[in-house]
C-alpha positions as CSV (number, residue, x, y, z in Angstrom):
1,M,27.6,-3.1,-12.0
2,V,24.9,-1.6,-11.4
3,L,23.0,0.1,-14.2
4,R,22.6,3.7,-14.7
5,G,19.9,5.1,-14.0
6,T,18.5,2.0,-11.3
7,M,18.0,2.8,-7.5
8,G,20.9,2.3,-5.5
9,S,21.9,0.1,-2.5
10,K,21.3,3.1,0.0
11,S,18.0,3.7,-1.8
12,L,16.4,-0.1,-1.7
13,T,17.6,-0.5,1.9
14,A,15.7,2.7,2.8
15,A,12.7,1.4,0.6
16,G,13.0,-2.0,2.7
17,I,13.0,0.0,5.7
18,V,9.7,2.6,4.7
19,A,8.2,-1.5,3.6
20,M,9.1,-2.8,7.4
21,A,7.6,0.6,9.0
22,S,4.7,0.2,7.5
23,A,3.9,-3.5,8.1
24,V,4.5,-2.8,11.7
25,L,2.3,0.3,11.9
26,T,-1.0,-1.5,9.7
27,L,-2.4,-3.6,12.2
28,P,-1.5,-1.0,15.5
29,L,-3.1,2.2,13.2
30,S,-5.9,-0.2,12.4
31,L,-7.4,-0.7,15.6
32,L,-6.9,2.8,17.2
33,S,-8.8,3.0,14.3
34,I,-11.7,1.6,15.2
35,L,-11.7,2.2,18.4
36,L,-11.9,6.0,17.6
37,T,-14.8,5.0,15.4
38,E,-16.8,4.5,18.7
39,R,-16.1,7.8,19.8
40,H,-17.2,11.4,17.8
41,D,-15.4,14.0,20.2
42,N,-13.1,16.2,18.8
43,I,-9.9,14.5,19.9
44,A,-11.4,11.3,17.9
45,R,-11.7,13.8,15.3
46,A,-8.2,14.4,15.3
47,G,-6.7,11.2,16.0
48,Q,-8.5,9.4,12.7
49,L,-7.5,12.8,10.7
50,A,-4.1,11.8,11.5
51,L,-4.0,8.1,11.1
52,Q,-5.6,8.7,7.8
53,W,-3.0,10.8,6.6
54,T,-0.3,9.2,8.4
55,G,-0.9,6.0,6.5
56,T,-2.2,7.6,3.1
57,L,1.7,9.0,3.2
58,I,3.6,5.9,3.9
59,F,1.3,4.6,1.3
60,L,2.3,6.8,-0.9
61,V,6.1,7.0,-0.1
62,L,6.4,3.4,-0.3
63,T,4.4,2.6,-3.6
64,L,6.2,5.6,-5.5
65,L,9.5,3.6,-4.5
66,F,8.1,0.1,-5.5
67,R,7.1,2.2,-8.6
68,C,10.9,3.7,-9.1
69,F,12.3,0.2,-8.0
70,L,10.3,-1.1,-11.2
71,V,10.7,1.2,-13.7
72,S,14.9,1.7,-12.8
73,N,15.7,-1.4,-11.2
74,C,13.4,-4.0,-13.1
75,R,12.9,-1.8,-16.6
76,F,8.7,-3.0,-16.0
77,R,7.0,0.1,-17.1
78,K,3.4,-1.7,-17.8
79,A,2.4,-1.9,-14.2
80,N,2.9,2.2,-14.3
81,S,-1.2,2.8,-15.7
82,I,-2.6,1.1,-12.8
83,I,0.2,2.2,-9.6
84,N,-0.8,6.0,-10.9
85,A,-4.5,4.8,-10.8
86,F,-3.7,2.9,-7.2
87,I,-2.0,6.0,-5.6
88,L,-5.4,8.5,-7.3
89,L,-8.0,6.7,-5.6
90,N,-6.0,5.8,-2.4
91,L,-6.1,10.1,-2.3
92,L,-9.4,10.2,-3.2
93,Y,-10.3,8.1,-0.2
94,A,-8.4,9.8,2.1
95,V,-9.7,12.8,1.2
96,I,-13.6,12.4,1.3
97,S,-12.8,10.0,4.6
98,S,-11.4,13.0,5.9
99,Y,-14.4,14.8,5.2
100,A,-16.7,12.5,6.8
101,E,-14.7,13.6,10.1
102,Y,-16.4,16.6,9.9
103,L,-20.2,15.3,9.0
104,P,-22.5,15.0,11.9
105,Q,-23.0,11.8,13.5
106,G,-26.3,9.9,11.2
107,D,-24.9,11.8,8.3
108,E,-24.7,8.7,5.6
109,R,-24.5,10.1,3.1
110,I,-20.8,9.5,1.8
111,A,-20.8,6.0,3.3
112,P,-21.8,4.5,-0.5
113,I,-19.1,6.8,-1.8
114,I,-16.3,5.3,0.6
115,T,-17.5,1.6,0.5
116,G,-17.1,1.7,-3.6
117,L,-13.8,3.8,-3.2
118,L,-13.0,0.6,-1.5
119,V,-13.7,-1.4,-4.0
120,L,-12.2,0.4,-6.5
121,L,-9.0,0.1,-4.0
122,G,-9.2,-3.4,-4.0
123,I,-9.8,-3.7,-7.3
124,F,-6.6,-2.4,-8.7
125,Q,-4.5,-3.7,-5.9
126,A,-5.8,-7.7,-7.6
127,G,-5.1,-5.8,-11.0
128,L,-2.0,-5.0,-9.6
129,G,-1.0,-8.6,-9.0
130,I,-1.8,-9.6,-11.9
131,R,0.2,-7.5,-14.0
132,L,2.8,-8.1,-11.8
133,L,3.0,-11.7,-12.7
134,Q,4.5,-10.0,-16.0
135,L,7.4,-9.0,-14.5
136,E,10.2,-10.7,-15.5
137,H,12.6,-10.2,-12.9
138,D,12.3,-13.1,-9.9
139,L,12.9,-10.9,-7.0
140,G,14.7,-13.3,-5.6
141,G,12.2,-16.0,-5.5
142,M,9.2,-13.5,-3.7
143,K,7.5,-12.7,-7.6
144,R,4.6,-15.5,-7.5
145,P,4.2,-15.6,-3.9
146,Y,3.9,-11.1,-3.9
147,C,1.9,-11.4,-6.9
148,W,-0.1,-13.6,-5.5
149,L,-0.8,-11.6,-1.6
150,N,-1.1,-8.3,-3.8
151,I,-4.6,-10.3,-5.7
152,L,-5.5,-11.8,-2.0
153,T,-5.1,-8.1,-0.5
154,G,-7.3,-6.7,-3.3
155,V,-10.0,-9.1,-3.2
156,F,-10.6,-9.1,0.5
157,L,-10.3,-5.2,0.6
158,A,-13.6,-5.3,-2.4
159,S,-15.6,-8.0,-0.8
160,I,-15.7,-5.5,2.1
161,L,-17.3,-8.0,4.5
162,L,-13.0,-9.0,4.8
163,V,-11.4,-5.9,4.7
164,P,-10.1,-7.0,8.4
165,I,-7.9,-9.9,7.0
166,G,-7.2,-8.0,3.8
167,I,-5.5,-5.7,6.0
168,F,-3.7,-8.2,7.8
169,V,-2.8,-9.8,4.0
170,S,-1.8,-6.4,3.0
171,T,0.8,-6.7,6.7
172,I,2.0,-9.8,5.0
173,S,2.1,-8.1,1.6
174,D,4.7,-5.1,3.1
175,I,6.9,-7.2,4.9
176,M,7.4,-9.0,1.7
177,L,7.6,-6.4,-0.4
178,G,10.4,-5.4,1.9
179,T,12.4,-8.5,2.3
180,I,13.0,-8.0,-1.7
181,F,14.4,-4.6,-1.1
182,F,16.8,-5.4,1.4
183,H,17.5,-9.0,-1.1
184,E,18.2,-6.4,-3.4
185,A,19.9,-4.1,-2.6
186,K,22.3,-7.5,-0.9
187,Q,22.3,-8.2,-4.2
188,L,23.4,-5.1,-5.6
189,D,26.1,-4.3,-2.6
190,S,28.0,-8.4,-3.1
191,S,27.5,-7.3,-7.1
192,T,30.3,-4.5,-6.7
């Protein structure tokens, strides 16, 4: 029996697809972004902006779907404030990074702000993983590994030097989140 107000199996399947798409796109988009960083022409700037906002949109949709799942299916609201702050920080990071694309080459005034935001994003990512450890739902046996992947991702991002490892661990985390969504959808289908 599906509880009233929960995400149904179709919504969970769609969320799983978004999580898997995020996982599949993260590494190639990150590599492309690194390649475009070396160039300073208008095409490279447009490419960087497109990559930044594509990644931000995917993050936003996936994070909102995850928050909806936690609240409606797991009845877990303890992570809402962290998730909301995480979303705001990510949007702020996207806006400031986009603005930095239009600064003259060699202008490094924004770099400390971007670095500070990246550290904060890492802290909030780790905080989310820690908060999710309080979740009573087992997530199909994947709760602890998923929480620890979030914590590791946050630590790697906050360290600045280990951001590439953080991106890789985040990709694994997205695969696990997609698997969680698919598992929950299957559970709902089998209970009806």
